MOPAC internal coordinates of N, CA, C and O (Angstrom, degrees):
PM7 1SCF
backbone

  N    0.0000 0     0.00 0     0.00 0    0    0    0
  C    1.4576 1     0.00 0     0.00 0    1    0    0
  C    1.5254 1   107.67 1     0.00 0    2    1    0
  O    1.2310 1   121.62 1   -55.42 1    3    2    1
  N    1.3044 1   114.51 1   124.58 1    3    2    1
  C    1.4507 1   119.63 1   179.95 1    5    3    2
  C    1.5168 1   111.54 1   -84.07 1    6    5    3
  O    1.2310 1   121.18 1   -10.91 1    7    6    5
  N    1.2877 1   115.35 1   169.09 1    7    6    5
  C    1.4591 1   121.34 1  -178.89 1    9    7    6
  C    1.5237 1   111.43 1   -61.87 1   10    9    7
  O    1.2310 1   120.56 1   137.25 1   11   10    9
  N    1.3218 1   116.53 1   -42.75 1   11   10    9
  C    1.4715 1   119.40 1  -179.58 1   13   11   10
  C    1.5159 1   112.20 1   -62.63 1   14   13   11
  O    1.2310 1   120.13 1   136.55 1   15   14   13
  N    1.3172 1   117.37 1   -43.45 1   15   14   13
  C    1.4667 1   119.22 1  -179.80 1   17   15   14
  C    1.5236 1   110.60 1   -67.85 1   18   17   15
  O    1.2310 1   120.23 1   144.56 1   19   18   17
  N    1.3371 1   117.16 1   -35.44 1   19   18   17
  C    1.4599 1   119.94 1   177.32 1   21   19   18
  C    1.5290 1   110.19 1   -64.57 1   22   21   19
  O    1.2310 1   120.28 1   134.93 1   23   22   21
  N    1.3471 1   117.07 1   -45.07 1   23   22   21
  C    1.4629 1   120.56 1   178.69 1   25   23   22
  C    1.5207 1   110.87 1   -62.78 1   26   25   23
  O    1.2310 1   120.04 1   140.13 1   27   26   25
  N    1.3178 1   117.53 1   -39.87 1   27   26   25
  C    1.4578 1   121.33 1   179.27 1   29   27   26
  C    1.5283 1   110.35 1   -62.31 1   30   29   27
  O    1.2310 1   120.14 1   134.78 1   31   30   29
  N    1.3251 1   117.34 1   -45.22 1   31   30   29
  C    1.4646 1   120.26 1   179.80 1   33   31   30
  C    1.5287 1   110.79 1   -67.66 1   34   33   31
  O    1.2310 1   120.69 1   144.59 1   35   34   33
  N    1.3331 1   116.29 1   -35.41 1   35   34   33
  C    1.4666 1   120.24 1   177.86 1   37   35   34
  C    1.5272 1   110.46 1   -63.79 1   38   37   35
  O    1.2310 1   120.61 1   133.70 1   39   38   37
  N    1.3195 1   116.45 1   -46.30 1   39   38   37
  C    1.4640 1   120.75 1   178.50 1   41   39   38
  C    1.5174 1   111.44 1   -63.22 1   42   41   39
  O    1.2310 1   120.55 1   141.60 1   43   42   41
  N    1.3187 1   116.56 1   -38.40 1   43   42   41
  C    1.4586 1   120.10 1   179.32 1   45   43   42
  C    1.5270 1   110.35 1   -63.48 1   46   45   43
  O    1.2310 1   120.14 1   138.30 1   47   46   45
  N    1.3229 1   117.33 1   -41.70 1   47   46   45
  C    1.4763 1   120.23 1   178.09 1   49   47   46
  C    1.5149 1   110.71 1   -64.24 1   50   49   47
  O    1.2310 1   120.35 1   139.43 1   51   50   49
  N    1.3472 1   116.93 1   -40.57 1   51   50   49
  C    1.4617 1   120.35 1   177.61 1   53   51   50
  C    1.5212 1   110.98 1   -62.74 1   54   53   51
  O    1.2310 1   120.43 1   137.92 1   55   54   53
  N    1.3305 1   116.78 1   -42.08 1   55   54   53
  C    1.4639 1   121.28 1   178.97 1   57   55   54
  C    1.5279 1   111.05 1   -63.53 1   58   57   55
  O    1.2310 1   120.58 1   137.46 1   59   58   57
  N    1.3259 1   116.50 1   -42.54 1   59   58   57
  C    1.4630 1   120.54 1   178.87 1   61   59   58
  C    1.5305 1   110.69 1   -63.39 1   62   61   59
  O    1.2310 1   120.31 1   138.90 1   63   62   61
  N    1.3274 1   117.02 1   -41.10 1   63   62   61
  C    1.4641 1   120.71 1   178.83 1   65   63   62
  C    1.5280 1   110.72 1   -65.63 1   66   65   63
  O    1.2310 1   120.19 1   141.14 1   67   66   65
  N    1.3239 1   117.24 1   -38.86 1   67   66   65
  C    1.4657 1   120.98 1   178.73 1   69   67   66
  C    1.5204 1   110.51 1   -65.52 1   70   69   67
  O    1.2310 1   120.09 1   139.25 1   71   70   69
  N    1.3179 1   117.43 1   -40.75 1   71   70   69
  C    1.4692 1   120.62 1   177.20 1   73   71   70
  C    1.5214 1   110.94 1   -63.83 1   74   73   71
  O    1.2310 1   120.26 1   139.07 1   75   74   73
  N    1.3244 1   117.11 1   -40.93 1   75   74   73
  C    1.4669 1   121.18 1   178.69 1   77   75   74
  C    1.5261 1   110.39 1   -62.80 1   78   77   75
  O    1.2310 1   120.22 1   136.56 1   79   78   77
  N    1.3504 1   117.19 1   -43.44 1   79   78   77
  C    1.4714 1   119.99 1   178.27 1   81   79   78
  C    1.5173 1   110.72 1   -63.08 1   82   81   79
  O    1.2310 1   120.07 1   139.65 1   83   82   81
  N    1.3225 1   117.47 1   -40.35 1   83   82   81
  C    1.4621 1   120.91 1   179.74 1   85   83   82
  C    1.5261 1   110.79 1   -64.89 1   86   85   83
  O    1.2310 1   120.25 1   139.51 1   87   86   85
  N    1.3329 1   117.12 1   -40.49 1   87   86   85
  C    1.4612 1   120.40 1   177.25 1   89   87   86
  C    1.5215 1   110.61 1   -64.15 1   90   89   87
  O    1.2310 1   120.47 1   136.62 1   91   90   89
  N    1.3285 1   116.70 1   -43.38 1   91   90   89
  C    1.4624 1   120.56 1   179.12 1   93   91   90
  C    1.5254 1   111.18 1   -61.82 1   94   93   91
  O    1.2310 1   120.52 1   140.18 1   95   94   93
  N    1.3313 1   116.61 1   -39.82 1   95   94   93
  C    1.4607 1   119.82 1  -179.82 1   97   95   94
  C    1.5224 1   111.62 1   -65.90 1   98   97   95
  O    1.2310 1   120.29 1   147.19 1   99   98   97
  N    1.3342 1   117.06 1   -32.81 1   99   98   97
  C    1.4565 1   120.43 1   178.86 1  101   99   98
  C    1.5218 1   111.42 1   -68.06 1  102  101   99
  O    1.2310 1   120.29 1   152.81 1  103  102  101
  N    1.3215 1   117.05 1   -27.19 1  103  102  101
  C    1.4579 1   121.05 1  -179.36 1  105  103  102
  C    1.5261 1   112.76 1   -83.45 1  106  105  103
  O    1.2310 1   120.27 1   167.36 1  107  106  105
  N    1.3378 1   117.09 1   -12.64 1  107  106  105
  C    1.4666 1   120.24 1   179.77 1  109  107  106
  C    1.5209 1   110.43 1   -70.77 1  110  109  107
  O    1.2310 1   121.81 1   -33.90 1  111  110  109
  N    1.3181 1   114.14 1   146.10 1  111  110  109
  C    1.4607 1   118.92 1   173.51 1  113  111  110
  C    1.5313 1   108.20 1   -76.42 1  114  113  111
  O    1.2310 1   119.94 1   -17.88 1  115  114  113
  N    1.3255 1   117.72 1   162.12 1  115  114  113
  C    1.4680 1   119.14 1   177.54 1  117  115  114
  C    1.5308 1   112.42 1   -56.91 1  118  117  115
  O    1.2310 1   120.24 1   143.98 1  119  118  117
  N    1.3213 1   117.15 1   -36.02 1  119  118  117
  C    1.4664 1   120.94 1   179.21 1  121  119  118
  C    1.5273 1   110.50 1   -66.15 1  122  121  119
  O    1.2310 1   120.16 1   135.74 1  123  122  121
  N    1.3318 1   117.30 1   -44.26 1  123  122  121
  C    1.4640 1   120.56 1   178.28 1  125  123  122
  C    1.5231 1   110.79 1   -63.17 1  126  125  123
  O    1.2310 1   120.28 1   140.11 1  127  126  125
  N    1.3073 1   117.07 1   -39.89 1  127  126  125
  C    1.4618 1   121.65 1   179.58 1  129  127  126
  C    1.5293 1   110.46 1   -64.25 1  130  129  127
  O    1.2310 1   120.75 1   137.29 1  131  130  129
  N    1.3387 1   116.17 1   -42.71 1  131  130  129
  C    1.4645 1   120.46 1   179.82 1  133  131  130
  C    1.5258 1   110.52 1   -63.07 1  134  133  131
  O    1.2310 1   120.65 1   137.69 1  135  134  133
  N    1.3193 1   116.36 1   -42.31 1  135  134  133
  C    1.4647 1   120.78 1  -179.34 1  137  135  134
  C    1.5177 1   111.10 1   -65.81 1  138  137  135
  O    1.2310 1   120.09 1   133.94 1  139  138  137
  N    1.3403 1   117.43 1   -46.06 1  139  138  137
  C    1.4638 1   119.48 1  -178.11 1  141  139  138
  C    1.5182 1   111.24 1   -66.41 1  142  141  139
  O    1.2310 1   119.47 1   143.01 1  143  142  141
  N    1.3232 1   118.63 1   -36.99 1  143  142  141
  C    1.4597 1   120.92 1   177.32 1  145  143  142
  C    1.5238 1   111.11 1   -69.47 1  146  145  143
  O    1.2310 1   120.21 1   142.85 1  147  146  145
  N    1.3156 1   117.20 1   -37.15 1  147  146  145
  C    1.4606 1   121.04 1   178.96 1  149  147  146
  C    1.5061 1   112.46 1   -65.83 1  150  149  147
  O    1.2310 1   120.56 1   142.84 1  151  150  149
  N    1.3272 1   116.53 1   -37.16 1  151  150  149
  C    1.4549 1   120.07 1   179.08 1  153  151  150
  C    1.5199 1   110.64 1   -62.51 1  154  153  151
  O    1.2310 1   120.27 1   137.41 1  155  154  153
  N    1.3059 1   117.08 1   -42.59 1  155  154  153
  C    1.4614 1   120.66 1  -178.81 1  157  155  154
  C    1.5260 1   110.11 1   -65.89 1  158  157  155
  O    1.2310 1   120.34 1   137.71 1  159  158  157
  N    1.3124 1   116.96 1   -42.29 1  159  158  157
  C    1.4689 1   120.07 1   178.93 1  161  159  158
  C    1.5177 1   110.75 1   -63.84 1  162  161  159
  O    1.2310 1   120.43 1   140.40 1  163  162  161
  N    1.3180 1   116.79 1   -39.60 1  163  162  161
  C    1.4602 1   120.47 1   179.05 1  165  163  162
  C    1.5183 1   112.23 1   -64.95 1  166  165  163
  O    1.2310 1   120.63 1   138.39 1  167  166  165
  N    1.3351 1   116.41 1   -41.61 1  167  166  165
  C    1.4582 1   119.86 1   179.07 1  169  167  166
  C    1.5269 1   110.51 1   -65.49 1  170  169  167
  O    1.2310 1   120.29 1   140.32 1  171  170  169
  N    1.3251 1   117.05 1   -39.68 1  171  170  169
  C    1.4594 1   120.00 1   178.82 1  173  171  170
  C    1.5307 1   110.56 1   -65.52 1  174  173  171
  O    1.2310 1   120.39 1   139.44 1  175  174  173
  N    1.3225 1   116.86 1   -40.56 1  175  174  173
  C    1.4607 1   120.48 1   178.95 1  177  175  174
  C    1.5287 1   110.54 1   -64.74 1  178  177  175
  O    1.2310 1   120.44 1   138.92 1  179  178  177
  N    1.3315 1   116.76 1   -41.08 1  179  178  177
  C    1.4642 1   120.57 1   177.73 1  181  179  178
  C    1.5216 1   111.04 1   -61.97 1  182  181  179
  O    1.2310 1   120.90 1   137.26 1  183  182  181
  N    1.3291 1   115.88 1   -42.74 1  183  182  181
  C    1.4578 1   119.63 1  -179.05 1  185  183  182
  C    1.5254 1   110.85 1   -65.48 1  186  185  183
  O    1.2310 1   120.03 1   137.54 1  187  186  185
  N    1.3246 1   117.55 1   -42.46 1  187  186  185
  C    1.4621 1   120.97 1   179.26 1  189  187  186
  C    1.5263 1   110.91 1   -64.94 1  190  189  187
  O    1.2310 1   120.45 1   139.36 1  191  190  189
  N    1.3222 1   116.75 1   -40.64 1  191  190  189
  C    1.4667 1   119.59 1   178.76 1  193  191  190
  C    1.5246 1   110.24 1   -65.17 1  194  193  191
  O    1.2310 1   120.52 1   140.39 1  195  194  193
  N    1.3173 1   116.60 1   -39.61 1  195  194  193
  C    1.4578 1   120.13 1   178.45 1  197  195  194
  C    1.5148 1   111.93 1   -62.84 1  198  197  195
  O    1.2310 1   120.91 1   138.76 1  199  198  197
  N    1.3259 1   115.86 1   -41.24 1  199  198  197
  C    1.4604 1   119.22 1   178.90 1  201  199  198
  C    1.5277 1   111.02 1   -67.34 1  202  201  199
  O    1.2310 1   120.56 1   141.06 1  203  202  201
  N    1.3291 1   116.53 1   -38.94 1  203  202  201
  C    1.4610 1   120.35 1  -177.73 1  205  203  202
  C    1.5256 1   111.76 1   -69.45 1  206  205  203
  O    1.2310 1   120.51 1   142.13 1  207  206  205
  N    1.3176 1   116.63 1   -37.87 1  207  206  205
  C    1.4647 1   120.40 1  -174.97 1  209  207  206
  C    1.5178 1   113.72 1  -104.53 1  210  209  207
  O    1.2310 1   120.03 1   175.25 1  211  210  209
  N    1.3252 1   117.55 1    -4.75 1  211  210  209
  C    1.4591 1   120.66 1   178.84 1  213  211  210
  C    1.5113 1   113.35 1    69.44 1  214  213  211
  O    1.2310 1   120.46 1  -150.73 1  215  214  213
  N    1.3130 1   116.73 1    29.27 1  215  214  213
  C    1.4563 1   121.16 1  -179.67 1  217  215  214
  C    1.5203 1   111.01 1  -104.29 1  218  217  215
  O    1.2310 1   120.78 1   -30.53 1  219  218  217
  N    1.3086 1   116.12 1   149.47 1  219  218  217
  C    1.4585 1   121.43 1   171.59 1  221  219  218
  C    1.5295 1   107.55 1   -85.17 1  222  221  219
  O    1.2310 1   119.62 1   -16.86 1  223  222  221
  N    1.3262 1   118.32 1   163.14 1  223  222  221
  C    1.4722 1   119.58 1   176.92 1  225  223  222
  C    1.5281 1   112.46 1   -57.21 1  226  225  223
  O    1.2310 1   120.38 1   143.80 1  227  226  225
  N    1.3490 1   116.87 1   -36.20 1  227  226  225
  C    1.4654 1   119.67 1   179.33 1  229  227  226
  C    1.5287 1   110.66 1   -67.47 1  230  229  227
  O    1.2310 1   120.69 1   139.92 1  231  230  229
  N    1.3134 1   116.29 1   -40.08 1  231  230  229
  C    1.4622 1   120.07 1   178.37 1  233  231  230
  C    1.5138 1   111.36 1   -66.38 1  234  233  231
  O    1.2310 1   120.49 1   142.31 1  235  234  233
  N    1.3220 1   116.66 1   -37.69 1  235  234  233
  C    1.4556 1   120.38 1   178.12 1  237  235  234
  C    1.5231 1   110.84 1   -65.83 1  238  237  235
  O    1.2310 1   120.44 1   140.14 1  239  238  237
  N    1.3379 1   116.76 1   -39.86 1  239  238  237
  C    1.4628 1   120.33 1   176.73 1  241  239  238
  C    1.5242 1   110.59 1   -61.95 1  242  241  239
  O    1.2310 1   120.83 1   138.27 1  243  242  241
  N    1.3242 1   116.02 1   -41.73 1  243  242  241
  C    1.4673 1   120.46 1  -179.56 1  245  243  242
  C    1.5144 1   110.11 1   -63.40 1  246  245  243
  O    1.2310 1   120.49 1   137.14 1  247  246  245
  N    1.3292 1   116.67 1   -42.86 1  247  246  245
  C    1.4674 1   119.59 1   179.23 1  249  247  246
  C    1.5208 1   111.52 1   -66.78 1  250  249  247
  O    1.2310 1   120.40 1   142.33 1  251  250  249
  N    1.3260 1   116.85 1   -37.67 1  251  250  249
  C    1.4605 1   120.48 1  -179.50 1  253  251  250
  C    1.5236 1   111.58 1   -65.76 1  254  253  251
  O    1.2310 1   120.77 1   147.91 1  255  254  253
  N    1.3398 1   116.13 1   -32.09 1  255  254  253
  C    1.4630 1   120.46 1   179.79 1  257  255  254
  C    1.5124 1   111.88 1   -80.61 1  258  257  255
  O    1.2310 1   119.99 1   168.57 1  259  258  257
  N    1.3208 1   117.62 1   -11.43 1  259  258  257
  C    1.4473 1   120.87 1   179.24 1  261  259  258
  C    1.5098 1   113.54 1    82.71 1  262  261  259
  O    1.2310 1   120.16 1  -159.95 1  263  262  261
  N    1.3287 1   117.30 1    20.05 1  263  262  261
  C    1.4579 1   121.10 1  -178.39 1  265  263  262
  C    1.5141 1   112.66 1   -94.46 1  266  265  263
  O    1.2310 1   120.16 1  -164.84 1  267  266  265
  N    1.3393 1   117.31 1    15.16 1  267  266  265
  C    1.4546 1   118.92 1  -178.29 1  269  267  266
  C    1.5249 1   109.72 1   -68.89 1  270  269  267
  O    1.2310 1   121.71 1   -31.49 1  271  270  269
  N    1.3022 1   114.33 1   148.51 1  271  270  269
  C    1.4760 1   119.99 1  -175.27 1  273  271  270
  C    1.5014 1   111.60 1  -104.36 1  274  273  271
  O    1.2310 1   120.10 1   180.00 1  275  274  273

């Protein structure tokens, strides 16, 4: 198997996976779509806050609960 044929098969698998994800998203209800999109936004916000403040997720949870010492 040459490099070109390997890349072609790799791209084909990626395309098939993307089509499957798109089909799955079409079957989601609006509520499921809102929840899944919100989770991603929340994780991104947590990661950005961690980078800005130098906190780990566990440290951020501790601060949010008010258990800081």
